[in-house]
N, C-alpha and C positions, 0 to 999 in steps of 0.2 A: 549418578546420572548427570548432575550438574557439570562435573568436569568434562564428561563426554560431549555434552551439549555445547559448552563454551568452546571446546576445541573445534567442533564443527562450525560454529559461528565465526571463529577467528581465522581459521585456515592457517596457511603457512606464515602469514605476517611478513612476507618478503616479496619484493619485486626488484628486478635489476635496475630500474630507472627511478624509483621513488622510495622515500622513507616515510614512516608514520609521523605525524605531528605529535607534539607533546600532549599527554593526557588521553590519547585515543589508542585503543588496544589493537585495532585491526583495520584493514582497508575496507571501505564501504562501497557505495555505488549509487544507483538511481532507481526510483520508482518509475519504471518504463511503462507508461499507460497508453500513449499514442505515438504513432510514427507518421511522418509525412502530413503534419497538420497544415492545412491550407491557410494562406494569408487572409482569407475571408474571416477567419477567427483570430489568428495571431496578430494581425496588423490593423485590419479595417473594422473588425467587430461588426460585421454586417448583421442586420436584424435576422434572427432565426438561423444564423450560420451554424450555431451549436447543433441544431437538429437536422441540418441538411446532409444527406448521405455523401460521404467522400470528403467532408471537411475535417472531421475528427475520425481518424482511422485507428480504431481500437486494436491494440497489439494482439488480442486473441480474436475478437469478432471480425476483423478485416484482414487477418494475416494472409488468407488465401488470395487477397486482391492486390497484394504488394507487387511492385515491379520486381523482376527476377533478382534475387539475392539482396534486396534492399534492407531487410531487417538484419540479415546476417552481417552485412557491411557495417551497420550501426553497432551491432554487438561487438564486432571486432575492434572498432574504433574506441568503444567504451573501455574494453579490456586494455587496449594499447595505452590509453590515457590513465591507467592505474586503478580502474574500477574492478572489484573482485566479487561484489555482491549485486544482486538485482532483485527487484520486487515487481510482481505483476499484479495490477489492480483490476479486479473484475467486479464492476458495477453490474447488478442484475435486477431484472424486473419481469413480472408476468406481463408481456406486451399486450395481449388481448384484453386482460382485465384492466390494465392501466389506461388503455385507449378509452374504455367505457367511463373511467373515472376522470380522465383529463383529456378529453377529446380535442381540445383546442390546440394542443401541441402536435397532434397526429394529423398532419395536413393531407397526406396521401399514402398510398401503399409504397413500400420501399422497392427500389429497383433491384434487378437481379444481383445476387451476391450479398445484399444487405437485409434480406428478409427477416433475419433473427438478430439484427443489430439496429439500434436507434439512438442517435446522439452518442452518449457515453455508455449506454446500456447494452448488455447482451440479454437474450431471452432466457428466462428461467422457468417458463411454463412447463408444468409436469414434473418439476423437481430435477431436471437434468439439462445439461447442455445439449443443443442439437448436435447431430452427427458431425456436421462441418466444424463446429466449434471444438468438439472433442479432438478432431483431427488437427485443428489449428494449435490447440494447447499442446498436444503431443509433439508436433513438429517444432514448436517454439522451445519447449523444454529440451528437446534433443539438440537444438542449436546452442542453447545456453550451456549445455554439458560439453558439446564439441569445442566451443570457444574456450572453456576452462574456468568458468565462474565457480566460486567455491560454494555458494549457496544461493537459493532462490526462495523468496517468500511470496506465497500466493495470498493476496488480501481480498476478502470478500466484502462487498458493500451493497446490501439490499437497498433498493430505491422504490419510490412511488408506493404502490399498494403493498409491496413487500417490506417496506421500511418500518420497523417497530416504533420508531420515533413518531410516526404518523398515525399510529393506532390509538383510537380512543378507547376501544375495547379489544380484548385479546382476539387475535385472528389466527385460529388454529390451522386453517388451510394454508396460509402463507408461511407460518412457522414451519410446518412440515415440508413445504416446498423449498424453503431456504435450506433447511437441514439436509434434505435429499440432494439439493444442488451442490452443496459443499462436499458431501460425501462422494458424489459422482466425480467431481473434479479431483478429489484425493485419489480415487481409483485410477484415474488417468496418470497422475504424477507418480503414484506408486509403481505403475507398470513401466513407465519410461525411465525412471531414475532408480529402479531397484538395483542395489549393489553398486550404485554410482558414487564417485567421489564428490559429485555435486549434491549437497544435502538440500532438502526441501522443508520449509516451515510454513505455518498457516496462521494468518491473522483472521480470526473467525468473524470479526465485525469491525470494519474500518471506522475508527473514531466512535465506536459505541461504548467503549470502556468507561464505566461510571456515569453514563448519561442517564438522566432522570426523565427526559421527555418521553411522552407516550408510554409504551410498555417495554422500554429498553432494559430496565432492571430485571424484569421477569424473563425477557428474551435471552439476555446474556447468561443469567443464572442457569436456565434450563438447557441452553445449547452447550455451555461449558461442561455440565454434568454428562449430557448424553454423548458429546464428542469424546470426552476422556473415559467414559465407561467403555466405549468401543475401541478407542485407539490409544488410550493412555495419554500422558502429558508430553511424551517425547515428540518433538516437532511442532508442538502447539505453543504459540507465544501469546495465547489468550486473545484479548481484545485491545486494540490500540487506543491510545488516549489523545484527544485534542486537549492538551493540559490546561485545566482551569481549576480553581480552588474547589476541593471537595471530591473531584472525580476519581482521583487515585484512591482515596480512602474508601469511597463507595464500592469500587471494583475489588479492592483488597478484601472488603467484608464478604463479597460474594465468593471469592476464592477461599477465604477462611472457612466459611460455612460448608463448602464442598469438601474441604480437607485436601484440596489439590491446588497447587500454585504453578503457574508457568515459571520457568527458571530464568526468563528474561522479560523485560518490560519495554514495549515499544511506545515511544513518546513522539507526538507530532508537535513541533515547535517552530515558530517562524520569528516574529518580531521579539526583541528583548529576551533572547534565549537565556541569558544569565539570570534575569529576574524570574523567569518562568521556572527554571531549574531550581531556583531557591525554594519556592514553595512546594515544588515536587519533592525535593529532599526533605522538607519539613514533614510532609505527609507520610513518606516512607519511614522516617525516624519515629514518628508518633505510633506507628504500628510495629515498632521494634526491628525495623529493617535498616541497618546502619549504612550498608553499601550494596544495594541490589544491582544486579546486572541490567544495564540500560542500553537500548538502541535508540538513537535519534532516527526514528522511522521516516519522518518527513521534515524537510526544512528547505530553505532557499537554494536555488541552483548555483553551485560553484561560487559560494559567497564567503570571502575572507572575513568579513565582520562577524558572521555567524560562528565561524570556527573560533575566533578570539573570545566571543561571549561564552561559548561552550567550555573552552579551556579555563576561563576565569572561574566559572561556577564549579567546574570539576575540582580545581585546586581548593577553592574555599569550602566546599561542602563534602569533599572526599568522595566524589562520585565515580562509579565504575562504568565509564562510557565504552562500550564495545566498539561501535563504529557509527558512521554517519551516512544516512541515505537521503539524497537530495530529491526534490520534486522538480518537475519540468516547468518551473516558473522563477524568474529573476526578481530580486528585491525591487529593482527600479521599475519593473513592469507589472508589479502585483496589481496595480489599479490602472484604469484608463478613464479618461474624462469625456463625457458626452458633449454634444454641441451646446446643451443648456447649462453646462458647467458642473453637473452632478458627476460623482465618481462611482465607478462600478468595479467590482472585483474581476480580475482576469485570472483564470485558473491555470492557464498554460501560456508560456511565451517561448518555449524551446521545442522545436520539432525533432531535432537529432541530439539527444542528451549525451554527447560524447566527452564533454569537458568535466574535469573533476580536480584540476590542479590546485585550487584554493583550499581543498581539504587534504592536501598532501604536502610533503616536504621533499624538495629535491636534494640529492646528495651534493655535498660540496665538490 
């Protein structure tokens, strides 16, 4: 199974215009979370812009609201620039329940078209996407296949009342809702990409891998078992890691207890990628895994320094880096400064993630 999975991940490994950089096995791409992000967030950071409908246009939640052909044009430009992989990030929450818990953020009813989308979230109430979002996901996957991307990873990120990191006690209702929501999205992708050359993979919990906060350990252990009981490990990359000391070891213990391992490990790494990969390698080695297959699932947008740091660590620690997936944020714009001088994190600085040249090598 490993050889088949890696072949699906790597694809052809060739484009007419680009070559792979040293130490990277295949062409990567972008976590395409939002399109047409307005300047109210990107540049001005206006108060509450994050929660204002139409500022952040979620790639699934607002797909039906795009200007004609807007998303397809971006996908084509991404592919033209050497990208061959894509990830879709689906943050989800039970909107009605979260309103009751955090009413201060829910200023008013959403306008037409945004009823089941709020900020970065789509509605998971009832354990399924709404009909419009199912249609949106199906149309988006169809475009991704048409353009020619080799694989797409769907990343699930429970938020608010659905987020196990926020549970003081186990929340069976929201666990079942999350599981059902993931399974319903998989049904859509299985239908659209059945027998397709575009392979689909699943990150069952964005950055929940090895997290101890709240009930994350119990959540990831139970979801991993129930997902693989139903679908097997093929196509499942487990739970992605925001790499910190101990998290890889804790998640590997969960996989070990289940007797089922993902065949690739998605790592989210930003600053000091060489140092972070050093202790990642140490934790894999301590578990007897000398050269596991690794995806850099998140990192800075089109960043030459990041590539150099990854290559340095790959050589020094004999790492098997399959490919690099960038995030829609530039290193220089990761933070912004308020009028009072305090610094705040900026999650996105790129609206059209079409550049990838600094993670590629041009032919001589």
